[in-house]
C-alpha positions as CSV (number, residue, x, y, z in Angstrom):
1,X,15.7,16.8,-6.1
2,X,12.0,16.2,-6.7
3,X,9.8,18.4,-4.6
4,X,6.4,16.8,-3.9
5,X,3.5,18.6,-2.2
6,X,1.3,16.2,-0.3
7,X,-2.1,17.3,1.0
8,X,-5.6,16.1,1.8
9,X,-8.6,17.0,3.9
10,X,-8.5,16.3,7.6
11,X,-9.2,12.6,8.3
12,X,-8.5,11.6,4.7
13,X,-5.4,9.6,5.8
14,X,-2.6,11.9,4.6
15,X,-0.4,10.9,7.6
16,X,-0.6,7.3,6.7
17,X,0.4,8.0,3.1
18,X,3.4,10.2,4.3
19,X,4.4,7.4,6.7
20,X,4.4,4.9,3.8
21,X,6.4,7.3,1.6
22,X,9.0,7.7,4.3
23,X,9.3,3.8,4.5
24,X,10.2,3.9,0.8
25,X,12.9,6.5,1.4
26,X,11.2,9.9,1.1
27,X,12.6,12.9,3.0
28,X,9.5,14.2,4.9
29,X,9.0,17.8,5.8
30,X,5.9,17.9,7.9
31,X,4.3,21.4,8.1
32,X,2.1,20.4,11.1
33,X,5.1,19.2,13.1
34,X,7.0,22.3,12.3
35,X,4.0,24.4,13.2
36,X,4.1,22.8,16.6
37,X,7.8,23.4,16.9
38,X,7.6,27.2,16.1
39,X,5.0,27.7,18.9
40,X,6.7,25.5,21.5
41,X,7.2,27.0,25.0
42,X,9.8,29.8,25.0
43,X,9.6,30.5,21.3
44,X,8.9,33.9,19.7
45,X,6.1,32.1,17.9
46,X,4.3,31.3,21.1
47,X,4.7,34.8,22.4
48,X,3.2,36.2,19.3
49,X,0.2,33.8,19.5
50,X,-0.4,34.8,23.2
51,X,-0.2,38.5,22.3
52,X,-2.8,38.0,19.6
53,X,-5.2,35.6,21.4
54,X,-4.6,36.2,25.1
55,X,-3.2,33.9,27.9
56,X,-6.4,31.8,27.9
57,X,-4.9,29.8,24.9
58,X,-2.1,28.6,27.2
59,X,-2.3,25.2,29.0
60,X,-1.4,24.8,32.7
61,X,2.2,23.8,31.8
62,X,2.8,27.0,29.8
63,X,2.5,25.3,26.4
64,X,-0.1,26.1,23.8
65,X,-3.6,24.6,24.5
66,X,-4.1,23.6,20.9
67,X,-7.8,22.3,21.3
68,X,-8.7,25.6,22.9
69,X,-7.0,27.7,20.3
70,X,-8.6,25.5,17.6
71,X,-12.1,26.1,18.9
72,X,-11.4,29.8,18.8
73,X,-9.9,30.1,15.3
74,X,-11.9,27.4,13.4
75,X,-15.1,29.2,14.2
76,X,-13.9,32.6,13.0
77,X,-12.2,33.0,9.6
78,X,-10.6,36.4,10.7
79,X,-9.0,34.9,13.7
80,X,-7.8,31.9,11.7
81,X,-6.2,34.4,9.3
82,X,-4.4,36.1,12.2
83,X,-3.0,32.8,13.4
84,X,-1.9,31.8,9.9
85,X,-0.1,35.2,9.5
86,X,1.9,34.4,12.6
87,X,2.7,30.8,12.0
88,X,3.0,30.3,8.3
89,X,6.1,32.5,7.6
90,X,8.0,30.7,10.4
91,X,6.9,27.3,9.0
92,X,8.0,28.4,5.5
93,X,11.4,29.4,6.7
94,X,12.1,26.2,8.6
95,X,10.8,24.1,5.7
96,X,13.3,25.7,3.3
97,X,16.1,25.0,5.8
98,X,15.2,21.3,5.9
99,X,14.8,21.1,2.1
100,X,18.2,22.6,1.6
101,X,19.8,20.0,3.8
102,X,18.4,17.1,1.7
103,X,20.5,15.2,-0.8
104,X,20.5,16.3,-4.4
105,X,18.7,13.2,-5.7
106,X,16.2,13.1,-2.8
107,X,12.4,12.8,-3.2
108,X,11.4,15.5,-0.7
109,X,7.7,15.3,0.4
110,X,6.2,18.4,1.9
111,X,3.2,17.3,4.0
112,X,1.1,20.5,3.9
113,X,-2.5,20.3,5.1
114,X,-3.4,23.8,3.7
115,X,-1.5,23.5,0.4
116,X,-4.7,24.1,-1.6
117,X,-6.1,26.9,0.6
118,X,-2.8,28.8,0.5
119,X,-2.3,28.5,-3.3
120,X,1.1,26.6,-2.8
121,X,0.8,24.1,-5.6
122,X,3.2,26.1,-7.9
123,X,6.0,25.6,-5.3
124,X,6.2,21.8,-6.0
125,X,7.2,19.7,-9.0
126,X,4.2,17.5,-8.3
127,X,1.2,17.6,-6.0
128,X,-0.3,14.4,-4.5
129,X,-3.8,14.7,-3.0
130,X,-5.1,12.0,-0.6
131,X,-8.8,11.9,-1.1
132,X,-11.6,10.2,0.9
133,X,-15.4,10.6,1.0
134,X,-16.6,13.2,3.5
135,X,-18.5,10.5,5.4
136,X,-15.2,8.5,5.7
137,X,-13.4,11.7,7.0
138,X,-16.2,12.4,9.5
139,X,-16.1,8.8,10.8
140,X,-12.3,8.8,11.3
141,X,-12.4,12.1,13.1
142,X,-15.1,11.1,15.5
143,X,-14.1,7.4,16.0
144,X,-10.3,7.7,15.9
145,X,-9.5,11.2,17.1
146,X,-12.4,11.5,19.6
147,X,-13.8,14.8,18.1
148,X,-17.4,15.7,18.5
149,X,-19.3,15.5,15.2
150,X,-19.9,19.3,15.4
151,X,-16.2,20.0,15.8
152,X,-15.2,17.6,13.0
153,X,-17.7,19.2,10.6
154,X,-16.4,22.7,11.5
155,X,-12.8,21.6,10.8
156,X,-13.8,20.0,7.5
157,X,-15.8,23.2,6.5
158,X,-12.8,25.4,7.3
159,X,-10.7,23.6,4.6
160,X,-10.8,23.6,0.8
161,X,-13.5,21.5,-0.8
162,X,-12.8,18.0,-2.2
163,X,-13.2,19.5,-5.7
164,X,-10.7,22.3,-5.1
165,X,-8.1,19.9,-3.9
166,X,-8.6,17.5,-6.8
167,X,-8.2,20.4,-9.2
168,X,-4.6,21.0,-8.2
169,X,-3.6,17.3,-8.0
170,X,-1.1,15.7,-10.3
171,X,-1.8,12.4,-8.5
172,X,-4.9,11.5,-6.5
173,X,-4.7,8.7,-4.0
174,X,-8.1,7.3,-3.2
175,X,-8.1,6.4,0.5
176,X,-11.5,4.8,0.9
177,X,-9.7,1.5,0.5
178,X,-8.2,-1.2,2.8
179,X,-4.6,-0.5,4.0
180,X,-3.2,-3.2,1.8
181,X,-4.5,-1.5,-1.3
182,X,-3.2,1.8,-0.1
183,X,0.2,0.3,0.3
184,X,0.2,-1.0,-3.2
185,X,-0.9,2.3,-4.6
186,X,1.8,4.2,-2.7
187,X,4.5,1.8,-3.8
188,X,3.5,2.3,-7.4
189,X,3.5,6.1,-7.0
190,X,6.9,5.9,-5.3
191,X,8.5,4.1,-8.3
192,X,7.3,7.0,-10.5
193,X,8.7,9.6,-8.1
194,X,12.1,8.0,-8.0
195,X,12.2,7.8,-11.8
196,X,11.4,11.5,-12.0
197,X,13.9,12.4,-9.3
198,X,16.7,10.6,-11.2
199,X,15.8,11.9,-14.7
200,X,18.2,14.7,-15.6
């Protein structure tokens, strides 16, 4: 099994790269998706978040109001640390379960937005960083995700710098390129990953 850590700044296009890797045959373990699962209605995770931040972070349907919680924690590093201390251990445990269920020769891609920030690079055989210029990230967040420019800049500022991410990368994917070029780059990287996974 080859364990790959995949990360990148918000709006860099990491989700597109993970989608392409899955098309090639990667087993994807998506930390963001798991983070949503562990705070779904009725879970101990959601109860812990409400205890820490109050009922105002709940939506009308009893689920987590993610934009509201985001606006609270991304403006305050201490509150973000509290949220992370609740969610991260649960995400880690679920990720390990999924990894253990994968085939022995699988290429397992862990899509982890905060891989750099949390010093997780040593957990993986290889780290891939999806990189884009800050102005590209900002444009995607405002144009494609409907964020305000202020909100987008706050999210970007709460993450590791571009330099910090590149420092831990074994492979950097430049995503300031057309989709076709990105596809070719991912296909080339995939071939290398498969070779490594099958090398005794």
